[in-house]
OpenMM code with the backbone's topology and positions (N, CA, C; nanometers):
from openmm import Vec3, app, unit

residues = "MET ARG ASN ALA VAL HIS ARG GLY VAL GLY LEU SER ALA ALA ALA LEU ILE ILE ALA ALA LEU VAL TYR GLY GLY VAL SER ALA GLN GLU ARG ARG THR ALA GLU ALA LYS ALA ALA ALA CYS ASN SER LEU LYS ASP GLU SER ALA CYS GLY GLY ARG GLU ASP CYS SER TRP ILE THR ALA SER VAL ASP HIS LYS THR ASN LYS GLU LYS ARG ARG ALA TYR CYS ARG SER LYS PRO LYS SER LYS ALA LYS ALA LYS THR".split()
positions = [
    Vec3(0.0935, -0.1056, 0.0274),
    Vec3(0.0344, -0.0120, 0.0202),
    Vec3(0.0648, 0.0982, -0.0063),
    Vec3(0.1178, 0.1184, 0.0380),
    Vec3(0.2754, 0.2692, 0.1286),
    Vec3(0.3527, 0.2688, -0.0252),
    Vec3(0.3741, 0.1598, -0.1017),
    Vec3(0.4530, 0.1108, -0.2639),
    Vec3(0.3628, 0.2162, -0.3270),
    Vec3(0.2186, 0.2179, -0.3789),
    Vec3(0.1687, 0.2361, -0.4633),
    Vec3(0.1641, 0.3836, -0.4204),
    Vec3(0.1626, 0.4094, -0.2956),
    Vec3(0.0971, 0.5876, -0.2770),
    Vec3(0.2063, 0.6262, -0.3233),
    Vec3(0.3899, 0.6238, -0.2723),
    Vec3(0.4947, 0.7087, -0.2963),
    Vec3(0.4911, 0.6767, -0.4869),
    Vec3(0.4721, 0.5758, -0.5357),
    Vec3(0.4493, 0.5787, -0.6699),
    Vec3(0.3850, 0.6857, -0.7281),
    Vec3(0.2656, 0.7088, -0.6600),
    Vec3(0.1741, 0.7521, -0.7191),
    Vec3(0.1829, 0.9311, -0.7104),
    Vec3(0.2603, 0.9728, -0.6119),
    Vec3(0.3187, 1.0970, -0.6446),
    Vec3(0.4937, 1.1113, -0.6371),
    Vec3(0.5035, 1.0434, -0.7093),
    Vec3(0.5855, 1.0568, -0.7755),
    Vec3(0.5183, 1.0605, -0.9278),
    Vec3(0.4949, 0.9877, -0.9567),
    Vec3(0.4125, 0.9911, -1.1256),
    Vec3(0.3565, 1.1463, -1.1390),
    Vec3(0.2645, 1.1593, -1.0283),
    Vec3(0.1995, 1.2867, -1.0911),
    Vec3(0.3257, 1.4088, -1.0475),
    Vec3(0.3731, 1.3875, -0.9747),
    Vec3(0.5105, 1.5014, -0.9506),
    Vec3(0.5975, 1.5546, -1.0758),
    Vec3(0.6063, 1.4142, -1.0945),
    Vec3(0.6756, 1.3953, -1.2655),
    Vec3(0.6028, 1.4085, -1.3995),
    Vec3(0.5031, 1.4476, -1.3564),
    Vec3(0.3276, 1.5048, -1.4521),
    Vec3(0.3836, 1.6750, -1.4782),
    Vec3(0.3733, 1.6986, -1.3237),
    Vec3(0.3592, 1.8637, -1.3556),
    Vec3(0.5261, 1.9237, -1.3951),
    Vec3(0.6047, 1.9045, -1.3831),
    Vec3(0.7237, 1.9007, -1.4088),
    Vec3(0.7617, 1.8778, -1.5679),
    Vec3(0.6592, 1.7756, -1.6169),
    Vec3(0.6327, 1.8127, -1.7552),
    Vec3(0.5812, 1.8816, -1.8237),
    Vec3(0.4733, 1.9352, -1.7610),
    Vec3(0.3238, 2.0303, -1.7415),
    Vec3(0.4162, 2.1821, -1.7924),
    Vec3(0.5208, 2.1738, -1.6553),
    Vec3(0.5709, 2.3028, -1.6532),
    Vec3(0.6935, 2.3683, -1.7394),
    Vec3(0.7504, 2.2864, -1.8246),
    Vec3(0.8330, 2.2757, -1.9353),
    Vec3(0.7246, 2.2936, -2.0981),
    Vec3(0.7072, 2.2571, -2.0624),
    Vec3(0.6114, 2.2007, -2.1830),
    Vec3(0.5223, 2.3868, -2.2052),
    Vec3(0.5257, 2.3835, -2.1285),
    Vec3(0.4119, 2.5588, -2.0725),
    Vec3(0.5324, 2.6226, -2.1046),
    Vec3(0.6288, 2.6447, -2.0338),
    Vec3(0.7827, 2.7224, -2.0686),
    Vec3(0.8229, 2.7368, -2.2573),
    Vec3(0.7720, 2.6531, -2.3309),
    Vec3(0.7946, 2.6341, -2.4088),
    Vec3(0.7269, 2.6779, -2.5524),
    Vec3(0.6195, 2.7041, -2.4844),
    Vec3(0.4695, 2.7555, -2.5532),
    Vec3(0.5598, 2.9011, -2.5554),
    Vec3(0.4992, 2.9001, -2.3888),
    Vec3(0.5025, 3.0615, -2.3742),
    Vec3(0.6329, 3.1466, -2.4270),
    Vec3(0.7926, 3.1287, -2.4845),
    Vec3(0.8744, 3.1200, -2.5180),
    Vec3(0.8278, 3.1701, -2.6504),
    Vec3(0.7376, 3.0272, -2.7527),
    Vec3(0.7189, 3.0386, -2.8734),
    Vec3(0.6857, 3.1788, -2.8900),
    Vec3(0.5503, 3.1925, -2.8013),
    Vec3(0.4967, 3.2992, -2.8190),
    Vec3(0.5646, 3.4894, -2.8529),
    Vec3(0.6790, 3.4465, -2.7013),
    Vec3(0.7762, 3.5919, -2.6794),
    Vec3(0.8524, 3.6027, -2.8977),
    Vec3(0.8894, 3.4821, -2.9464),
    Vec3(0.9782, 3.5457, -2.9954),
    Vec3(0.9087, 3.5639, -3.1623),
    Vec3(0.7507, 3.4980, -3.1561),
    Vec3(0.6574, 3.5601, -3.2856),
    Vec3(0.6342, 3.7505, -3.2442),
    Vec3(0.5843, 3.7406, -3.1042),
    Vec3(0.6055, 3.8747, -3.1033),
    Vec3(0.6763, 3.9985, -3.1030),
    Vec3(0.8409, 3.9467, -3.1102),
    Vec3(0.8978, 4.0511, -3.1542),
    Vec3(0.9345, 4.0841, -3.3293),
    Vec3(0.8507, 3.9785, -3.3539),
    Vec3(0.9212, 3.9597, -3.5729),
    Vec3(0.7410, 4.0648, -3.5534),
    Vec3(0.7435, 4.0926, -3.4874),
    Vec3(0.6135, 4.2047, -3.6032),
    Vec3(0.6701, 4.3374, -3.5815),
    Vec3(0.6414, 4.4198, -3.6601),
    Vec3(0.7483, 4.5961, -3.7525),
    Vec3(0.7532, 4.6773, -3.5992),
    Vec3(0.7987, 4.7793, -3.6528),
    Vec3(0.8035, 4.8705, -3.5475),
    Vec3(0.6892, 4.9685, -3.5924),
    Vec3(0.6449, 4.9891, -3.5241),
    Vec3(0.4794, 5.1374, -3.4868),
    Vec3(0.5446, 5.2249, -3.5151),
    Vec3(0.4699, 5.2797, -3.6753),
    Vec3(0.4933, 5.4275, -3.7052),
    Vec3(0.5539, 5.5153, -3.6557),
    Vec3(0.5076, 5.5480, -3.5307),
    Vec3(0.5481, 5.7107, -3.4499),
    Vec3(0.6974, 5.6509, -3.4212),
    Vec3(0.7215, 5.5486, -3.3790),
    Vec3(0.9213, 5.5194, -3.3614),
    Vec3(0.9432, 5.5594, -3.5057),
    Vec3(0.8955, 5.5306, -3.5958),
    Vec3(0.9881, 5.6227, -3.7389),
    Vec3(1.0721, 5.7312, -3.6920),
    Vec3(1.1928, 5.8011, -3.6901),
    Vec3(1.1967, 5.9322, -3.7636),
    Vec3(1.2602, 5.9159, -3.8735),
    Vec3(1.2743, 5.8374, -3.9733),
    Vec3(1.3591, 5.8634, -4.0820),
    Vec3(1.2273, 5.8393, -4.2249),
    Vec3(1.2242, 5.9807, -4.2818),
    Vec3(1.1428, 6.0060, -4.3899),
    Vec3(1.1343, 5.8173, -4.4681),
    Vec3(1.2432, 5.8035, -4.4715),
    Vec3(1.2428, 5.6584, -4.5991),
    Vec3(1.1727, 5.5888, -4.5547),
    Vec3(1.2247, 5.6040, -4.4781),
    Vec3(1.1133, 5.4096, -4.3726),
    Vec3(1.0200, 5.4685, -4.3284),
    Vec3(0.9895, 5.5897, -4.3437),
    Vec3(0.8313, 5.5833, -4.2921),
    Vec3(0.7334, 5.5812, -4.4439),
    Vec3(0.8176, 5.6033, -4.5076),
    Vec3(0.7684, 5.6091, -4.6775),
    Vec3(0.7339, 5.5349, -4.7290),
    Vec3(0.8153, 5.4115, -4.6809),
    Vec3(0.8213, 5.3301, -4.8014),
    Vec3(0.7561, 5.1744, -4.7419),
    Vec3(0.5999, 5.2518, -4.6409),
    Vec3(0.5567, 5.1864, -4.5558),
    Vec3(0.4432, 5.2032, -4.5964),
    Vec3(0.3037, 5.1219, -4.5791),
    Vec3(0.2140, 5.1186, -4.6418),
    Vec3(0.1061, 5.1690, -4.5501),
    Vec3(0.1247, 5.1525, -4.4326),
    Vec3(0.0070, 5.1747, -4.3209),
    Vec3(0.0834, 5.2996, -4.2370),
    Vec3(0.1868, 5.3992, -4.2847),
    Vec3(0.2487, 5.4988, -4.2355),
    Vec3(0.2078, 5.6411, -4.3142),
    Vec3(0.2550, 5.7474, -4.2790),
    Vec3(0.2327, 5.8573, -4.3411),
    Vec3(0.3255, 5.9723, -4.2816),
    Vec3(0.4011, 6.0341, -4.4181),
    Vec3(0.5344, 6.1785, -4.2457),
    Vec3(0.4127, 6.2713, -4.3522),
    Vec3(0.5039, 6.3511, -4.1664),
    Vec3(0.4521, 6.4596, -4.1956),
    Vec3(0.5227, 6.5515, -4.1880),
    Vec3(0.5057, 6.6518, -4.2364),
    Vec3(0.6747, 6.7512, -4.2729),
    Vec3(0.6155, 6.8663, -4.1418),
    Vec3(0.7510, 6.9084, -4.1602),
    Vec3(0.7845, 6.9596, -4.0586),
    Vec3(0.6725, 7.1390, -4.0217),
    Vec3(0.6322, 7.2430, -3.9312),
    Vec3(0.5536, 7.3205, -3.9502),
    Vec3(0.6660, 7.4140, -3.8918),
    Vec3(0.6884, 7.5492, -3.9778),
    Vec3(0.7504, 7.6884, -3.9696),
    Vec3(0.6884, 7.7661, -3.9632),
    Vec3(0.7737, 7.8240, -3.8935),
    Vec3(0.7256, 8.0332, -3.8818),
    Vec3(0.7806, 8.0472, -3.9999),
    Vec3(0.6912, 8.1177, -4.1196),
    Vec3(0.7511, 8.1988, -4.1947),
    Vec3(0.7913, 8.3334, -4.1646),
    Vec3(0.8074, 8.3907, -4.0040),
    Vec3(0.8032, 8.5305, -3.9788),
    Vec3(0.9664, 8.5182, -3.9154),
    Vec3(0.9908, 8.4235, -3.8631),
    Vec3(1.1345, 8.3769, -3.7919),
    Vec3(1.1968, 8.2626, -3.8048),
    Vec3(1.1019, 8.1520, -3.9653),
    Vec3(1.1970, 8.0930, -3.9795),
    Vec3(1.2579, 8.0054, -3.9272),
    Vec3(1.1835, 7.9657, -3.8089),
    Vec3(1.2341, 7.8697, -3.7333),
    Vec3(1.0827, 7.7452, -3.7521),
    Vec3(1.1144, 7.6256, -3.6604),
    Vec3(1.1000, 7.5449, -3.6977),
    Vec3(1.0069, 7.5312, -3.5626),
    Vec3(0.8865, 7.5687, -3.5630),
    Vec3(0.7162, 7.4949, -3.4822),
    Vec3(0.7315, 7.3785, -3.4538),
    Vec3(0.6707, 7.3635, -3.4946),
    Vec3(0.6484, 7.1498, -3.4759),
    Vec3(0.7891, 7.0532, -3.5709),
    Vec3(0.8661, 6.9506, -3.4980),
    Vec3(0.9233, 6.8527, -3.6265),
    Vec3(0.8529, 6.8144, -3.6920),
    Vec3(0.8784, 6.7213, -3.7966),
    Vec3(0.8163, 6.6593, -3.8785),
    Vec3(0.8199, 6.5160, -3.7946),
    Vec3(0.7006, 6.4046, -3.8286),
    Vec3(0.7277, 6.3166, -3.7677),
    Vec3(0.6550, 6.2056, -3.8567),
    Vec3(0.6472, 6.0965, -3.8741),
    Vec3(0.6364, 5.9664, -3.8715),
    Vec3(0.4681, 5.8846, -3.8466),
    Vec3(0.2991, 5.9430, -3.8724),
    Vec3(0.2230, 5.9233, -3.8163),
    Vec3(0.1833, 5.7147, -3.8680),
    Vec3(0.0867, 5.6791, -3.8244),
    Vec3(0.0255, 5.5612, -3.8892),
    Vec3(-0.1246, 5.6374, -3.9777),
    Vec3(-0.1490, 5.5951, -4.0767),
    Vec3(-0.2772, 5.6173, -4.2035),
    Vec3(-0.3929, 5.5788, -4.0953),
    Vec3(-0.5086, 5.6557, -4.0558),
    Vec3(-0.6361, 5.6065, -4.0022),
    Vec3(-0.6421, 5.5182, -4.0417),
    Vec3(-0.7307, 5.4032, -3.9834),
    Vec3(-0.7798, 5.2394, -4.0552),
    Vec3(-0.9377, 5.3364, -4.1585),
    Vec3(-0.9229, 5.2527, -4.2125),
    Vec3(-1.0845, 5.2061, -4.2775),
    Vec3(-1.1795, 5.1697, -4.2235),
    Vec3(-1.2945, 5.2171, -4.2390),
    Vec3(-1.4674, 5.2136, -4.0985),
    Vec3(-1.4767, 5.0591, -4.1771),
    Vec3(-1.5297, 4.9817, -4.1563),
    Vec3(-1.6637, 4.8638, -4.1630),
    Vec3(-1.7272, 4.9415, -4.2578),
    Vec3(-1.8048, 4.8915, -4.2882),
    Vec3(-1.9861, 4.9459, -4.4034),
    Vec3(-2.0394, 4.8599, -4.3031),
    Vec3(-2.1163, 4.9015, -4.2382),
    Vec3(-2.2481, 4.8892, -4.1525),
    Vec3(-2.3445, 4.8038, -4.2298),
    Vec3(-2.3978, 4.7357, -4.1414),
    Vec3(-2.4668, 4.6073, -4.2137),
    Vec3(-2.6138, 4.6908, -4.1668),
    Vec3(-2.6908, 4.6547, -4.3223),
    Vec3(-2.8425, 4.7516, -4.3167),
    Vec3(-2.9376, 4.6243, -4.2678),
] * unit.nanometer
topology = app.Topology()
chain = topology.addChain("A")
for resn in residues:
    res = topology.addResidue(resn, chain)
    for name in ("N", "CA", "C"):
        topology.addAtom(name, app.Element.getBySymbol(name[0]), res)
């Protein structure tokens, strides 16, 4: 009887360890796929990099005509997503 209890505890501990290792492998796989995503448009600082993507648009710098000073820097932003047509 005592041997059967020890065997059951040992098997359940082994199953727990295997489940933890399998879950750790899946979680590492998810992290790898998350790293493969493209950079966000607002993180791009170069006009050529921004213009090369279809989902981004380059906003030119705003310059004050009187002082010829830059009011706002040029930046990249994501294009607005098209709205889905409502079903009627």
